[in-house]
C-alpha positions in Angstrom: 0.0 0.0 0.0 1.3 3.4 -0.9 2.5 5.7 1.9 0.7 9.0 1.7 2.2 12.4 2.8 -0.1 15.3 3.5 -3.1 13.0 3.0 -4.8 10.5 5.3 -4.9 8.3 2.2 -8.5 7.0 2.5 -12.0 8.1 1.9 -15.0 6.8 3.9 -18.2 5.8 2.1 -21.5 5.2 3.9 -24.5 3.9 2.0 -27.3 5.0 4.3 -29.9 2.8 2.5 -28.1 -0.4 3.2 -25.9 0.7 6.2 -22.8 -0.5 4.4 -19.6 1.2 5.4 -16.6 1.1 3.0 -13.1 2.5 3.4 -11.3 3.1 0.1 -7.8 4.2 -0.7 -7.4 7.5 -2.5 -7.2 7.3 -6.3 -3.7 8.4 -7.2 -4.7 9.6 -10.7 -7.4 11.8 -9.2 -5.0 13.2 -6.7 -2.5 14.0 -9.4 -5.1 15.8 -11.6 -7.3 17.4 -8.9 -5.2 17.3 -5.7 -8.0 17.3 -3.1 -10.9 19.2 -1.5 -13.5 20.4 -4.0 -11.2 19.2 -6.8 -11.3 15.5 -5.9 -15.0 15.9 -4.9 -15.8 17.5 -8.3 -14.5 14.3 -10.1 -16.6 12.1 -7.8 -19.7 14.2 -8.4 -19.2 14.1 -12.2 -18.7 10.4 -12.2 -21.4 9.4 -9.7 -24.2 11.9 -9.7 -26.0 11.5 -12.9 -27.7 14.2 -14.9 -31.2 15.0 -13.7 -30.7 13.6 -10.2 -33.2 15.0 -7.8 -31.1 16.8 -5.0 -33.4 15.2 -2.4 -33.1 11.7 -3.8 -31.0 8.9 -2.3 -28.8 9.2 -5.5 -27.5 12.6 -4.5 -24.2 12.6 -2.6 -23.1 14.6 0.4 -19.3 14.9 0.5 -17.3 16.2 3.4 -14.0 17.2 1.7 -10.6 18.1 3.1 -7.5 19.1 1.2 -3.9 18.1 1.7 -3.2 21.3 3.8 -6.2 20.7 6.1 -5.1 19.9 9.6 -1.4 20.7 9.0 0.6 23.4 10.6 0.1 25.6 7.6 -1.6 28.9 8.9 -5.4 28.9 8.4 -5.6 25.2 7.7 -8.9 24.6 9.5 -11.0 24.9 6.4 -12.9 22.1 4.6 -15.9 21.9 2.2 -19.3 20.3 1.8 -20.1 19.3 -1.8 -23.5 18.2 -3.2 -26.1 18.9 -5.8 -28.0 21.9 -4.5 -31.8 21.7 -3.9 -31.8 25.5 -4.1 -30.4 25.8 -7.6 -30.4 22.3 -9.0 -26.8 22.8 -9.8 -23.3 22.5 -8.3 -23.6 22.9 -4.6 -20.6 23.8 -2.4 -20.1 25.4 1.0 -17.0 26.0 3.2 -16.8 25.9 7.0 -14.1 26.6 9.6 -13.6 25.2 13.0 -12.1 21.8 13.8 -14.3 19.2 12.0 -12.1 18.9 8.9 -8.8 18.4 10.7 -10.4 15.9 13.1 -11.8 13.9 10.1 -8.4 13.8 8.7 -6.8 12.8 12.0 -9.3 10.0 12.1 -7.8 8.7 8.9 -10.1 10.0 6.2 -9.7 12.7 3.6 -13.3 12.5 2.5 -16.6 11.3 4.0 -19.2 10.4 1.3 -22.8 9.9 2.3 -25.1 8.3 -0.2 -28.6 6.7 0.0 -31.2 7.4 2.6 -31.6 6.0 6.1 -35.0 4.5 7.0 -35.1 6.6 10.2 -33.1 9.4 11.7 -29.5 8.5 12.4 -26.2 10.1 13.4 -22.7 8.9 12.4 -20.0 8.5 15.0 -16.4 8.3 13.7 -13.5 7.7 16.1 -10.4 6.8 14.2 -10.9 3.3 12.7 -14.3 2.8 14.3 -17.4 4.0 12.4 -21.0 3.6 13.7 -24.4 4.5 12.4 -26.5 5.3 15.5 -30.2 6.0 16.1 -31.0 9.7 16.2 -34.8 9.5 16.4 -34.7 11.2 19.8 -32.7 14.1 18.4 -35.1 14.8 15.4 -36.8 18.1 15.9 -34.1 19.5 18.2 -32.0 22.6 17.5 -28.4 22.4 16.6 -27.1 23.7 19.9 -29.0 21.1 22.0 -28.1 18.4 19.4 -24.4 19.2 19.6 -24.5 19.2 23.4 -26.2 15.8 23.6 -23.9 14.1 21.0 -20.7 15.5 22.7 -21.9 14.0 26.0 -22.6 10.6 24.3 -19.3 10.5 22.3 -16.3 12.6 23.4 -15.8 16.2 24.4 -12.8 16.3 22.0 -14.9 15.5 19.0 -16.5 17.8 16.4 -20.2 17.7 15.5 -21.7 18.7 12.2 -25.5 18.7 12.5 -28.8 20.1 11.1 -31.7 21.8 12.8 -35.4 21.7 12.1 -34.9 23.6 8.8 -32.8 20.8 7.4 -35.4 18.2 8.5 -38.2 20.2 6.9 -36.2 20.6 3.6 -35.9 24.4 3.6 -34.0 24.8 0.4 -31.3 26.9 2.0 -30.9 24.9 5.2 -27.3 24.7 6.4 -25.1 22.4 8.4 -23.8 23.8 11.7 -20.4 22.7 12.7 -18.6 23.0 16.1 -21.7 24.7 17.5 -21.8 27.9 15.4 -19.6 27.5 12.3 -21.7 26.8 9.2 -21.7 25.1 5.8 -24.0 28.0 5.1 -24.9 28.2 1.4 -26.7 26.2 -1.3 -28.9 24.0 1.0 -26.5 21.3 2.2 -28.6 21.0 5.4 -31.6 20.1 3.3 -29.7 17.3 1.5 -28.5 16.0 4.8 -32.0 16.1 6.2 -33.3 14.2 3.1 -30.9 11.4 3.9 -32.3 11.3 7.5 -28.8 12.2 8.9 -29.1 14.4 11.9 -25.4 14.7 12.6 -21.9 13.5 12.0 -19.5 13.4 15.0 -15.8 12.8 14.6 -12.8 12.4 16.8 -9.3 11.5 15.4 -5.9 11.0 16.9 -3.7 10.2 13.9 -0.9 12.2 12.4 -0.2 13.7 9.0 3.1 12.7 7.5 5.4 15.2 5.8 7.4 14.2 2.7 10.3 16.6 3.0 10.5 17.7 6.6 13.5 20.2 6.3 12.1 22.0 3.3 8.6 21.9 4.9 9.9 23.6 8.1 11.7 26.3 6.1 8.6 27.1 4.0 6.4 26.9 7.1 8.4 29.7 8.7 7.9 31.8 5.6 4.2 31.1 5.6 4.0 32.1 9.3 5.7 35.4 8.5 3.1 36.0 5.8 0.3 35.1 8.3 1.7 37.5 10.9 1.8 40.4 8.4 -1.8 39.7 7.6 -2.7 39.6 11.3 -1.1 43.0 11.8 -2.8 44.7 8.9 -6.3 43.2 8.8 -9.3 44.6 10.6 -10.5 41.1 11.0 -8.2 40.4 14.0 -9.8 43.2 16.0 -13.4 43.3 14.8 -13.9 40.1 12.7 -15.5 40.5 9.3 -18.0 42.9 11.0 -15.1 45.3 10.8 -15.8 46.0 7.2 -19.4 47.3 7.8 -18.3 50.9 8.2 -15.7 51.1 5.4 -18.0 49.5 2.8 -20.9 51.7 3.9 -18.7 54.8 3.5 -17.6 53.6 0.1 -21.3 53.3 -1.0 -20.9 49.5 -1.2 -23.2 48.3 1.6 -26.4 46.8 0.0 -29.5 48.2 1.7 -33.3 47.8 1.5 -33.3 44.8 -0.8 -30.5 46.2 -2.9 -32.4 49.4 -3.6 -29.3 51.4 -2.5 -25.8 50.8 -1.2 -25.7 53.1 1.8 -27.4 52.7 5.2 -27.6 55.9 7.2 -27.6 54.0 10.5 -24.7 51.6 9.7 -22.6 52.9 12.6 -25.2 51.3 15.0 -24.6 47.8 13.6 -20.8 48.1 13.1 -18.0 45.8 14.2 -16.9 48.5 16.6 -20.3 48.5 18.4 -20.3 44.7 18.4 -16.9 44.6 20.1 -17.7 47.4 22.6 -21.1 46.2 23.8 -21.5 42.4 23.1 -18.2 40.7 22.6 -17.1 38.1 25.2 -14.0 36.8 23.4 -12.6 36.1 20.0 -12.7 32.6 18.6 -10.3 31.0 16.1 -10.4 28.0 13.9 -7.7 25.3 13.8 -4.3 26.8 13.1 -5.7 30.3 12.6 -3.7 33.4 13.2 -6.6 35.9 13.1 -9.5 34.7 15.3 -12.2 36.4 13.3 -15.0 34.6 15.2 -16.9 36.7 17.6 -18.2 35.0 20.8 -21.1 37.3 21.9 -24.1 37.5 24.1 -27.0 39.9 24.8 -28.2 40.4 28.4 -30.9 43.0 27.9 -34.6 42.6 27.1 -36.2 42.1 24.7 -33.4 40.3 22.8 -31.7 38.3 25.5 -29.4 35.8 23.7 -27.0 33.2 25.3 -23.3 33.2 24.4 -22.7 31.9 20.8 -20.5 32.8 17.8 -21.8 35.5 15.5 -22.6 37.7 13.7 -20.3 38.2 10.7 -20.4 40.9 8.1 -22.9 39.1 5.8 -25.3 38.4 8.6 -25.2 42.0 9.9 -26.0 43.3 6.4 -28.6 40.7 5.4 -30.5 40.7 8.7 -29.8 44.4 9.3 -29.3 46.9 6.6 -31.3 45.0 4.0 -34.3 45.2 6.3 -33.5 48.7 7.6 -33.0 47.3 11.1 -30.4 49.2 13.1 -30.7 47.4 16.5 -27.7 45.1 16.7 -29.3 43.2 19.6 -32.1 42.0 17.3 -29.6 41.0 14.6 -27.6 39.0 17.1 -30.8 37.3 18.3 -31.9 36.5 14.8 -28.4 35.1 14.0 -28.6 32.8 17.0 -32.0 31.5 15.9 -30.8 31.0 12.3 -27.9 28.9 13.7 -30.1 26.9 16.0 -32.7 26.2 13.4 -30.0 25.6 10.8 -30.7 28.2 8.0 -28.4 30.3 6.0 -28.4 33.9 7.2 -27.7 35.3 3.7 -30.6 33.6 2.0 -32.8 34.3 5.0 -32.3 38.0 5.0 -32.5 38.2 1.2 -35.9 36.4 1.2 -37.3 38.5 4.0 -36.2 41.8 2.3 -37.9 40.5 -0.9 -41.1 39.7 1.0 -41.3 43.2 2.6 -40.8 44.9 -0.7 -43.3 42.6 -2.4 -45.9 43.3 0.2 -45.2 47.1 -0.1 -45.8 46.8 -3.8 -49.1 44.9 -3.3 -47.7 41.6 -4.7 -48.3 39.7 -1.5 -52.0 39.5 -0.4 -53.1 39.9 3.2 -54.2 36.2 3.2 -50.7 35.1 2.3 -49.1 37.5 4.8 -51.3 36.4 7.6 -50.5 38.0 10.9 -46.8 38.6 10.0 -45.7 42.2 10.2 -44.0 42.9 6.9 -42.4 46.2 7.7 -39.1 47.9 7.0 -37.1 48.5 10.2 -39.2 46.2 12.4 -37.2 43.6 14.4 -40.5 41.6 14.9 -40.7 41.1 11.1 -37.2 39.6 11.2 -37.6 37.3 14.2 -41.1 36.0 13.3 -40.1 35.3 9.7 -36.9 33.5 10.7 -39.1 31.1 12.7 -41.8 30.9 10.0 -39.2 30.0 7.3 -37.4 27.4 9.5 -40.6 25.6 10.3 -42.3 26.3 6.9 -45.3 28.1 8.5 -47.6 30.3 6.4 -45.6 32.8 4.2 -42.5 31.2 5.6 -43.3 28.0 3.6 -43.2 30.0 0.4 -39.9 31.8 1.3 -38.4 28.5 2.4 -38.3 27.7 -1.3 -35.8 30.4 -1.9 -36.3 33.8 -3.5 -36.4 32.6 -7.1 -39.2 30.0 -6.5 -41.0 32.3 -4.1 -41.1 35.0 -6.8 -42.5 32.5 -9.3 -45.2 31.4 -6.8 -46.2 35.0 -6.0 -46.0 36.2 -9.7 -47.3 39.5 -10.9 -43.8 40.8 -11.6 -42.3 39.7 -8.3 -39.4 38.2 -10.3 -38.2 41.8 -10.9 -37.4 42.4 -7.3 -35.9 38.9 -6.5 -32.2 39.3 -6.2 -30.4 36.0 -7.1 -28.3 34.4 -9.7 -29.2 30.9 -10.9 -31.5 30.6 -7.8 -28.8 31.4 -5.2 -29.6 34.6 -3.3 -26.8 37.2 -3.8 -24.8 38.2 -0.8 -23.9 41.6 0.7 -21.7 42.9 -2.1 -23.4 44.8 -4.8 -21.5 44.9 -8.2 -22.8 48.5 -8.7 -21.2 49.9 -5.6 -18.4 47.4 -5.0 -16.8 46.5 -8.4 -17.7 45.5 -11.9 -15.6 42.4 -11.4 -18.4 41.1 -9.2 -20.8 41.5 -12.1 -18.9 38.8 -13.9 -18.2 36.7 -10.9 -21.9 36.6 -9.9 -23.1 35.8 -13.4 -20.8 32.9 -14.1 -20.5 31.5 -10.6 -20.8 27.8 -10.6 -23.0 27.8 -7.4 -24.8 31.0 -8.4 -24.4 34.6 -7.1 -21.4 34.3 -4.7 -18.7 36.6 -3.4 -16.3 34.0 -2.1 -16.4 31.0 -4.4 -14.0 31.1 -6.0 -12.7 34.5 -4.7 -13.3 38.1 -3.7 -12.4 39.6 -7.1 -13.0 43.2 -5.8 -9.6 43.1 -4.1 -8.0 43.8 -7.4 -10.4 46.7 -8.3 -9.6 48.4 -5.0 -5.9 48.1 -5.7 -5.2 46.2 -2.5 -3.5 43.1 -3.9 -1.9 41.5 -6.9 -1.7 38.2 -5.0 1.5 37.2 -6.8 -0.5 37.0 -10.0 1.3 39.6 -12.1 3.7 36.9 -13.5 0.6 35.1 -14.8 -0.7 38.1 -16.7 -2.6 40.1 -14.1 -3.0 43.7 -15.2 -1.3 46.0 -12.7 -2.0 48.7 -11.6 -5.8 48.0 -11.7 -8.4 50.0 -13.4 -11.2 51.9 -11.6 -13.7 49.5 -9.9 -16.5 51.1 -12.0 -14.7 50.9 -15.3 -16.6 48.9 -18.0 -14.4 49.9 -21.0 -11.2 47.9 -20.4 -12.9 44.6 -20.9 -9.9 42.4 -21.5 -8.0 43.6 -18.4 -11.0 43.0 -16.2 -11.7 39.6 -17.7 -8.1 38.5 -17.2 -8.2 39.7 -13.5 -11.4 37.9 -12.7 -10.0 34.7 -14.3 -6.8 34.8 -12.4 -8.3 35.8 -9.0 -10.9 33.0 -9.4 -8.2 30.4 -10.1 -6.1 31.7 -7.1 -9.1 31.7 -4.8 -10.1 28.2 -5.8 -6.7 27.0 -4.5 -8.1 27.5 -1.0 -11.0 25.1 -1.6 -8.7 22.5 -3.3 -5.9 22.5 -0.8 -8.0 23.0 2.3 -7.3 26.4 4.0 -9.2 29.6 4.8 -9.5 31.9 1.9 -8.4 34.9 4.0 -4.9 33.5 3.3 -5.3 34.5 -0.4 -7.0 37.8 0.4 -4.2 39.5 2.4 -2.7 42.8 1.3 0.7 43.3 -0.2 3.2 40.9 1.4 0.5 39.3 3.4 -0.9 36.8 0.8 -0.2 33.2 0.1 0.7 33.4 -3.5 0.4 30.6 -6.0 4.2 30.2 -5.8 4.4 29.7 -2.0 1.3 27.5 -2.1 2.8 25.2 -4.8 6.2 25.0 -2.9 4.6 24.3 0.4 2.2 21.7 -1.0 5.1 20.0 -2.7 7.2 19.8 0.4 4.2 18.4 2.4 3.0 15.8 -0.2 6.1 15.0 -2.2 4.2 16.0 -5.4 6.3 17.9 -7.8 4.1 21.0 -8.2 4.9 24.5 -9.4 2.7 27.6 -9.5 1.7 27.2 -13.1 0.6 23.6 -12.6 -1.3 24.6 -9.5 -3.3 27.2 -11.4 -3.9 24.7 -14.2 -5.3 22.3 -11.7 -7.5 25.0 -10.4 -8.8 25.8 -13.9 -9.4 22.1 -14.5 -11.6 22.0 -11.3 -13.4 25.3 -12.1 -14.2 24.0 -15.6 -15.4 20.6 -14.5 -17.8 22.3 -12.1 -19.0 24.4 -15.0 -19.5 21.3 -17.1 -21.4 19.7 -14.3 -23.9 22.6 -14.6 -23.9 22.5 -18.4 -24.8 18.8 -18.2 -27.7 19.9 -16.0 -28.9 22.2 -18.7 -27.5 25.7 -18.0 -26.7 27.9 -21.0 -25.3 31.3 -21.6 -28.9 32.6 -20.9 -28.4 31.6 -17.2 -25.2 33.7 -16.8 -27.2 36.8 -16.0 -27.7 39.3 -13.2 -31.0 40.2 -11.5 -32.9 43.1 -12.9 -32.3 45.2 -9.8 -28.5 45.4 -10.4 -29.2 47.2 -13.7 -31.1 49.9 -11.9 -29.2 53.0 -10.7 -28.3 53.1 -7.0 -30.7 55.5 -5.3 -28.7 57.2 -2.6 -25.2 57.5 -1.0 -21.7 57.9 -2.3 -22.3 55.6 -5.3 -25.7 57.1 -6.2 -26.5 56.6 -9.9 -24.1 53.7 -10.5 -25.5 50.7 -12.4 -24.3 47.9 -14.6 -24.2 49.2 -18.2 -22.0 47.1 -20.3 -22.7 43.6 -19.0 -23.0 41.7 -22.3 -19.5 42.8 -23.4 -18.1 42.1 -19.9 -19.5 38.6 -20.1 -18.2 38.0 -23.7 -14.7 39.2 -22.7 -14.7 36.7 -19.8 -15.8 33.8 -22.0 -13.0 34.6 -24.4 -10.4 34.7 -21.6 -11.6 31.4 -20.3 -11.7 29.7 -23.7 -15.5 29.3 -23.7 -17.7 29.6 -26.8 -19.0 33.2 -26.8 -22.4 32.1 -28.2 -23.1 29.3 -25.8 -20.9 29.7 -22.7 -19.7 26.1 -23.1 -15.9 25.5 -22.8 -14.6 24.7 -26.3 -13.4 21.2 -27.2 -9.9 22.5 -27.5 -10.0 24.0 -24.0 -11.4 20.8 -22.5 -8.7 18.7 -24.2 -6.0 21.2 -23.0 -7.2 20.7 -19.4 -7.4 17.0 -19.6 -11.2 17.0 -19.6 -11.9 15.1 -22.8 -14.1 12.7 -21.0 -16.8 15.4 -20.6 -17.1 16.3 -24.2 -19.7 13.7 -25.2 -21.8 14.6 -22.2 -22.0 18.4 -22.9 -21.8 18.3 -26.7 -24.7 16.1 -27.6 
């Protein structure tokens, strides 16, 4: 048997329908071509999840994926991904989480956990090194994630990690999430609903193994270099002091803070819900993931009525915006309370806030009837609207049952033009970064995103527009210095930047580390060069930066082909109508997306995709070693 370095060397498959548990060695060819994380998982999804598979069916897979760097001493190596076919979009589903679950899965001896089939009754899975059990979880069904985690830790081991769903996942809310290590989340795309459809309440894991290093001396030398990069990032980022909530005020001042269902990008009361106020009034302590140098997690509590909330981790920037500014709510206590409930019920805060903002505007415009609204107060700036709709969505009650379908389906159900105010791409609710106020690079990133409108997968491309970072990508053709973030004339330069930042960002999901490590400023970023060198010293693979970026492009393209096989076309690479409307107020008043078709065409050309169809050309697929997909997407 091959000795693996950097990898545990095995994947764990569980067929929930039969109860069969199988441990398989990693496939060396897949490792060579895709490395790990979402790369290896993408190949499994392509091979095993057939076209037209219902996301809620036993045939869908739920893959917990680590990368070779996960669980190592590499700074920020606590990240791992969940991969599945999304019930929200019907397309590629992917979500990242921090904490300790991924490293512990790897210490237990598994790079991947693959769940298929469907259990007859609720179960949870207990993994402790070589021992794997499927246990009854009927008594846990219906419980929130916090209580579920507490009970399972008592039953298993206090040094284990628990990934579990709440009532929303059980009730197939299409944007239900999986909560990990109490308050970390596989937040987006509905992984919790897939887990619930398989009748899996939780997975708990404890591992005590080690990760071997191929070239220890070189590894130690490069590790010190990476630690110095991490230290520079820690000293220069606002995340260390205020978490991601620290960017509330700067983005609002820049006119890049989406507000009132994306009607504007400026919230006049943003200072009341800022990271500074969160730290001053509600912070208990910071919380860091495995091997993290930043500690961006905020452990908070509220002790005053009417929003008393026990200690937990939250809220982050996206949550503050989506549960706050988007609803014109400026009481941070209410946002914290709603965040706690979302975590306990197991629903994505981004999609939740987006859907609630949509509902308020739809009612304001007379699109939602009084009968459909029921007794819910659909009002801007009203915390009761937020708190009551969070519960209604999680338990699919009344209007909440409609919104639990996601904003795209909800708009179709409501009709009468509701689609015009539904802000999503391919069915995934867009997050708290508006391309009109932030950067035109996001216009491309949202439109072509494999999981839909997304700011992080594969990367925060706006970093280039703001001139913060070249990420070591200039040797690969990155234009520098950058153009204005509102520029729509220099099409080739922007397309090239989006491509390169996307490939660089995807390295985090493939190798298994937090994407903050590829978002640091000058001198504080893990460049493709250092990532390739470090990965080579760890694994023994002979990998340079050009090969690493090629693997990243192979993975990105295979995900795209997964979606094409499901039926997406160039027509689906579009932005919601709202983002073509001028921003109404604030520093970016009047800004809108104006030259979108040409932006999209420039990106297609840069990627080697057919400009008429959006499908990667046969030549590009052959170049990337993806000839096996050609007959499936050209038919």
